[in-house]
TORSE-97996 format. One line per 3 residues: number of its first residue (from 1); their letters; for each residue x, y, z of N, C-alpha, C. Coordinates in Angstrom, 2 decimals. Each point is the difference from the previous one (the first is absolute). Layout:
REM TORSE-97996
NUM) A) X Y Z X Y Z X Y Z | ...
END
This chain:
REM TORSE-97996
1) XXX) 17.32 -23.82 -2.88 0.53 1.23 -0.12 -0.74 0.96 0.93 | 0.71 0.77 0.75 -0.61 1.00 0.81 -0.38 1.16 -0.81 | -1.05 0.83 0.32 -0.31 1.20 -0.69 0.57 1.14 0.77
4) XXX) -0.07 1.18 -0.69 0.37 1.26 0.66 -1.05 0.35 1.07 | 0.46 0.74 1.01 -0.81 0.37 1.09 0.18 1.49 0.29 | -1.28 0.63 0.26 -0.01 1.42 0.34 1.03 0.32 1.17
7) XXX) 0.60 1.04 -0.07 1.08 0.52 0.90 1.32 -0.86 0.09 | 0.20 -0.85 -1.02 1.15 -0.74 -0.17 0.74 0.40 -1.33 | 1.30 -0.25 -0.03 0.69 0.33 -1.23 -0.44 -1.03 -1.21
10) XXX) -0.06 0.60 -1.13 -0.30 -0.75 -1.11 1.29 -0.60 -0.66 | 0.05 -1.35 -0.27 1.32 -0.35 -0.55 0.09 0.51 -1.46 | 1.30 0.19 -0.25 0.36 0.69 -1.34 -0.41 -1.03 -1.11
13) XXX) -0.39 0.55 -1.13 -0.36 -0.73 -1.22 0.38 0.84 -1.13 | 0.15 -0.72 -1.11 0.30 0.63 -1.31 -0.85 -0.64 -1.08 | -0.58 0.81 -0.85 -0.87 -0.42 -1.03 0.22 0.72 -1.29
16) XXX) -0.21 -0.61 -1.15 0.13 0.85 -1.31 -1.23 0.87 -0.22 | 0.25 1.24 -0.56 -1.06 0.85 -0.20 -0.51 -0.12 -1.45 | -0.96 0.83 -0.34 -0.59 0.07 -1.23 1.04 0.45 -1.08
19) XXX) 1.10 0.62 0.42 1.02 0.39 -0.98 1.14 -1.13 -0.01 | -0.10 -1.05 0.70 0.95 -1.01 0.03 1.09 0.20 1.04 | 0.17 1.24 0.55 0.87 0.23 1.08 -0.39 -0.64 1.22
22) XXX) 0.92 -0.26 0.90 -0.26 -0.51 1.37 -0.35 1.12 1.01 | -1.04 -0.17 0.77 -0.31 0.91 1.08 0.16 -0.75 1.36 | 0.63 0.65 0.88 0.39 -0.61 1.28 -0.54 0.78 1.14
25) XXX) -0.65 -0.63 1.00 -0.66 0.62 1.19 1.13 0.85 0.69 | 1.13 -0.61 0.32 1.05 0.62 0.70 0.49 1.30 -0.57 | -0.10 0.14 -1.32 0.40 1.22 -0.74 -0.91 1.17 0.24
28) XXX) -1.22 -0.35 0.69 -0.96 1.14 0.28 0.19 0.47 1.36 | 0.93 -0.34 0.80 0.13 0.52 1.35 0.15 1.44 -0.07 | -0.73 0.59 0.95 0.07 1.57 0.20 -1.28 0.46 -0.62
31) XXX) -0.95 -0.78 -0.50 -1.26 0.51 -0.42 -1.06 -1.16 0.20 | -1.23 0.48 0.13 -1.19 -1.10 0.17 -0.11 -0.62 -1.30 | -0.55 -1.19 0.03 -0.34 -0.85 -1.17 -1.45 -0.45 0.23
34) XXX) -0.85 0.25 -1.03 -1.36 -0.50 -0.04 0.02 -1.03 -1.05 | -0.06 -1.31 0.53 0.09 -1.15 -0.90 -1.36 -0.67 -0.14 | -0.57 0.06 -1.31 -1.41 -0.43 -0.09 0.12 -1.19 -0.96
37) XXX) -0.60 -1.08 0.39 -0.29 -1.27 -0.72 -1.18 0.03 -0.88 | 0.01 -0.22 -1.18 -1.11 -0.09 -0.90 -0.08 -1.29 -0.74 | -1.22 -0.65 -0.20 -0.05 -1.24 -0.62 0.52 -0.10 -1.39
40) XXX) -0.39 0.92 -0.93 0.38 -0.15 -1.38 -0.06 1.27 -0.81 | 1.07 0.33 -0.57 0.11 1.24 -0.81 -1.17 0.10 -1.05 | -0.33 1.22 -0.32 -1.08 0.32 -0.98 -1.31 -0.62 0.31
43) XXX) -0.37 -0.37 1.17 -1.40 -0.43 0.19 -0.62 1.12 0.81 | -1.30 0.08 -0.11 -0.67 1.30 0.45 0.20 0.42 1.46 | -0.08 -0.86 0.96 0.27 0.34 1.39 1.48 0.40 0.17
46) XXX) 0.95 -0.62 -0.59 1.39 0.38 0.24 0.33 1.30 -0.73 | -0.74 0.32 -1.08 0.17 1.22 -0.69 -0.46 1.19 0.77 | -1.21 -0.16 0.62 -0.53 1.10 0.92 0.80 0.27 1.14
49) XXX) 0.51 -1.15 0.59 0.85 0.18 1.16 1.34 0.69 -0.31 | 0.58 -0.49 -1.08 1.27 0.59 -0.34 -0.26 1.41 -0.50 | -0.92 0.32 -0.68 -0.23 1.37 -0.38 -0.22 0.96 1.21
52) XXX) -0.67 -0.52 1.03 -0.15 0.80 1.24 1.43 0.26 0.64 | 0.84 -1.02 0.03 1.33 0.33 0.56 0.79 0.95 -0.96 | -0.26 -0.13 -1.27 0.67 0.94 -1.04 -0.48 1.52 0.31
55) XXX) -1.27 0.07 0.14 -0.53 1.35 0.21 0.48 0.67 1.35 | 0.28 -0.88 0.94 0.41 0.62 1.28 1.52 0.01 0.13 | 0.72 -0.47 -1.12 1.43 -0.28 0.19 0.76 1.32 0.25
58) XXX) -0.40 1.21 -0.49 0.70 1.19 0.51 -0.18 0.21 1.55 | -0.98 -0.35 0.54 -0.26 0.15 1.38 0.92 -1.03 0.84 | 0.01 -1.18 -0.53 0.83 -1.03 0.66 1.54 0.45 -0.17
61) XXX) 0.34 0.49 -1.06 1.36 0.41 -0.30 0.31 1.19 0.98 | -0.91 0.95 0.20 0.33 1.08 0.90 0.07 -0.43 1.42 | -0.55 -1.18 0.37 0.03 -0.62 1.24 1.15 -0.99 0.09
64) XXX) 0.93 0.12 -0.89 1.27 -0.96 0.01 -0.27 -1.36 0.00 | -1.05 -0.29 -0.92 -0.37 -1.36 -0.17 0.04 -0.58 -1.49 | 0.49 -1.13 -0.14 0.02 -0.60 -1.36 -1.08 -1.00 -0.09
67) XXX) -0.92 0.18 -0.89 -1.05 -0.91 -0.39 0.59 -1.11 -0.92 | -0.32 -1.32 0.29 0.46 -1.03 -0.80 -1.10 -1.06 -0.13 | -0.40 -0.38 -1.21 -0.87 -1.07 -0.30 0.68 -1.27 -0.27
70) XXX) -0.70 -1.12 0.45 0.66 -1.36 -0.36 -1.01 -1.03 -0.23 | 0.26 -0.68 -0.97 -0.93 -1.25 -0.31 0.86 -1.21 -0.59 | -0.77 -1.07 -0.43 0.72 -1.10 -0.49 0.20 0.09 -1.52
73) XXX) -0.47 1.18 -0.65 0.26 0.20 -1.35 1.47 0.08 -0.36 | 0.37 -0.23 -1.16 1.38 0.21 -0.56 0.29 1.44 -0.30 | 1.32 0.33 -0.01 0.36 1.31 -0.31 -0.64 0.61 -1.26
76) XXX) -0.15 -0.69 -1.09 -0.59 0.50 -1.16 -1.47 0.39 0.11 | -0.84 -0.80 0.67 -1.44 0.30 0.28 -0.03 1.31 0.86 | 0.90 -0.03 1.02 0.04 1.16 0.97 0.44 1.24 -0.83
79) XXX) 0.93 -0.14 -0.98 0.35 1.22 -0.67 -1.14 0.48 -0.83 | -0.69 -0.84 -0.64 -1.21 0.39 -0.73 -1.01 0.74 0.74 | -0.22 -0.63 1.25 -1.05 0.57 0.90 0.50 1.40 0.54
82) XXX) 1.22 0.17 0.27 0.55 1.31 0.52 -0.02 1.03 -1.11 | 0.43 -0.43 -1.26 -0.03 1.04 -1.07 -1.41 0.44 -0.40 | -0.86 -1.01 0.00 -1.38 0.43 -0.33 -0.67 0.92 0.93
85) XXX) 0.31 -0.07 1.24 -0.62 0.80 1.07 0.91 1.13 0.59 | 1.16 0.03 -0.55 0.89 1.04 0.45 0.32 0.00 1.51 | 0.41 -1.20 0.51 0.25 -0.07 1.33 1.39 0.48 0.30
88) XXX) 0.21 1.09 1.00 1.29 0.52 0.28 0.87 -0.93 0.86 | -0.48 -1.06 0.55 0.70 -0.90 0.91 0.38 -1.27 -0.64 | 0.91 -0.78 0.51 0.37 -1.27 -0.45 -1.04 -1.06 0.28
91) XXX) -0.16 -1.07 -0.90 -0.79 -1.17 0.14 0.96 -1.19 0.13 | -0.13 -0.77 1.07 0.95 -1.12 0.17 -0.67 -1.29 -0.44 | 0.89 -0.80 -0.69 -0.62 -1.43 -0.41 0.64 -1.08 1.11
94) XXX) -1.04 -0.67 0.41 0.28 -1.03 1.09 -0.55 -1.33 -0.58 | 0.48 -0.43 -1.16 -0.45 -1.31 -0.67 0.35 -1.16 0.91 | 0.98 -0.06 0.81 0.19 -1.28 0.81 -0.84 0.14 1.35
97) XXX) -0.55 1.14 0.27 -1.03 0.19 1.11 0.91 0.13 1.36 | 1.28 0.13 -0.11 0.81 0.12 1.37 -0.45 1.17 0.79 | -0.20 1.21 -0.59 -0.33 1.14 0.86 -1.42 -0.19 0.29
100) XXX) -1.03 -0.46 -0.89 -1.29 -0.31 0.36 -0.08 -0.86 1.27 | 0.74 -1.02 0.03 0.01 -0.89 1.10 0.58 0.62 1.30 | 1.08 0.91 -0.18 0.55 0.63 1.15 -1.04 0.91 0.71
103) XXX) -0.87 0.63 -0.83 -1.08 0.78 0.59 -1.31 -0.71 0.21 | -0.03 -1.31 -0.37 -1.12 -0.73 0.25 -1.41 0.36 -0.75 | 0.18 0.42 -1.35 -1.08 0.50 -0.71 -0.45 -1.10 -1.03
106) XXX) 0.51 -1.14 -0.01 -0.48 -1.03 -0.97 -1.13 -0.69 0.73 | -1.12 -0.03 -0.55 -1.32 -0.67 0.55 -0.65 -0.81 -0.99 | -0.73 -1.09 0.52 -0.88 -0.72 -0.82 -1.24 0.76 -0.28
109) XXX) -0.39 -0.01 -1.35 -1.13 0.71 -0.27 -0.89 -0.80 -0.89 | -1.25 0.40 -0.38 -0.76 -0.62 -1.09 -0.15 1.00 -1.04 | 0.39 -0.42 -1.25 -0.19 0.94 -1.10 -0.79 -0.75 -1.07
112) XXX) -0.98 0.57 -0.47 -0.88 -0.51 -1.00 -0.42 -1.44 0.42 | -0.27 -0.25 1.32 -0.46 -1.19 0.40 1.03 -1.03 0.32 | 1.24 0.27 -0.24 1.03 -0.90 0.23 1.04 0.44 0.95
115) XXX) 0.52 -0.99 0.92 1.02 0.43 0.89 1.22 0.52 -0.63 | 0.59 1.09 0.49 1.24 0.52 -0.46 0.72 0.57 1.04 | 1.31 0.24 -0.16 0.88 0.65 1.01 0.48 1.39 -0.65
118) XXX) -0.13 1.13 0.74 0.32 1.14 -0.42 0.31 1.08 1.00 | 0.38 1.19 -0.35 0.33 1.08 0.81 -1.25 0.58 0.66 | 0.05 0.09 1.36 -1.15 0.80 0.68 0.57 1.46 0.02
121) XXX) -0.75 0.91 -0.55 0.29 1.38 -0.07 0.43 0.51 1.39 | 1.28 0.44 0.18 0.42 0.43 1.26 1.02 1.08 -0.22 | 0.16 0.82 1.05 0.92 1.13 0.02 0.86 0.02 1.24
124) XXX) 1.22 0.38 0.00 0.93 -0.09 1.24 0.68 1.43 0.00 | 0.06 0.63 1.17 0.76 1.19 0.23 1.23 -0.30 0.82 | 1.12 0.39 -0.64 1.32 -0.36 0.51 0.73 1.30 0.38
127) XXX) 0.48 0.09 1.25 0.59 1.29 0.43 1.38 0.13 -0.63 | 0.65 1.26 0.14 1.39 0.22 -0.58 1.04 -0.89 0.56 | -0.19 -0.74 1.15 1.06 -0.90 0.53 -0.34 -1.34 -0.48
130) XXX) -1.03 -0.29 -0.79 -0.35 -1.36 -0.45 -0.88 -0.77 0.82 | -0.65 0.64 0.97 -1.11 -0.65 0.96 -1.40 0.11 -0.61 | -0.62 -1.04 0.06 -1.41 0.01 -0.48 -0.87 0.76 1.08
133) XXX) -0.67 1.00 -0.34 -0.87 0.71 0.86 -1.45 -0.13 -0.17 | -0.43 -0.41 -1.22 -1.34 -0.24 0.03 -0.31 -0.94 -1.22 | -1.19 -0.73 0.03 -0.34 -0.96 -1.01 -1.42 0.20 -0.26
136) XXX) -0.41 -0.20 -1.30 -1.41 0.01 -0.44 -0.20 -1.36 -0.78 | -0.90 -0.86 0.40 -0.28 -1.26 -0.74 -1.45 -0.01 -0.46 | -0.22 -0.87 -0.98 -1.25 0.08 -0.64 -0.55 1.36 -0.34
139) XXX) 0.75 0.73 -0.58 -0.14 1.42 -0.33 -1.23 0.09 -0.97 | -0.79 1.03 0.29 -1.00 0.44 -0.88 0.57 1.27 -0.73 | -0.08 0.09 -1.21 0.78 0.98 -0.83 -0.54 1.42 0.26
142) XXX) -1.25 0.19 0.27 -0.61 1.30 0.08 0.57 0.68 1.25 | 0.70 1.16 -0.15 0.49 0.71 1.05 1.21 -0.46 0.68 | 0.55 -1.13 -0.44 1.18 -0.69 0.66 1.20 0.94 -0.05
145) XXX) 0.39 0.39 -1.22 1.17 0.90 -0.12 0.00 1.12 0.98 | -1.12 0.67 0.02 -0.22 1.17 1.04 0.18 -0.44 1.33 | -0.48 -1.13 0.35 0.14 -0.51 1.38 1.49 -0.39 0.40
148) XXX) 0.73 -0.46 -0.97 1.45 -0.26 0.23 0.75 1.22 0.17 | -0.28 1.08 -0.81 0.62 1.28 0.18 -0.28 0.65 1.25 | -1.32 -0.10 0.49 -0.28 0.59 1.24 0.74 -0.70 1.14
151) XXX) 0.07 -1.28 -0.11 0.67 -0.75 1.02 1.56 0.35 0.07 | 0.57 0.09 -1.26 1.37 0.53 -0.03 0.32 1.23 0.68 | -0.89 0.93 -0.27 0.22 1.41 0.61 -0.26 -0.17 1.47
154) XXX) -0.95 -0.79 0.49 -0.20 -0.22 1.44 1.28 -0.67 0.61 | 0.57 -0.96 -0.63 1.33 -0.53 0.53 1.16 1.03 0.11 | -0.04 0.85 -1.05 1.07 0.97 0.03 -0.16 1.04 1.10
157) XX) -1.28 0.35 0.40 -0.19 1.01 0.99 0.16 -0.67 1.39 | -0.33 -1.37 0.01 -0.07 -0.68 1.36 1.37 -0.06 0.63
END
């Protein structure tokens, strides 16, 4: 399967959200999308990253951008995560890994000394026409949401 490429259109996809409703990329046309992949709901790094996007959400919204988190967790686990931390944006469930594979974020890892396959923390900036404009892979949580916001505003000025 080929992966998304910067400056190329992102194929449409649809995933269930934490509320059980479907979220579709094509329905977001006309605004920017910040799509961030996180390994597992309610874990320390994913919580810190999601809280950073939450805290900056008013600035993303003011820049005509929809923040969206996505993981392999089911809708119920995502709903609990969202409710506990008051995230104002949807969290998508990708249990079958189809969107993870489209974006090439599934990686072999070692967890607790054993081989495992999981999501590599990554973020993708999609423009209002549905074209991938920037990607961040192997994300370090500290300062990441701020860097994405800065990049978004740079693209809008450019």
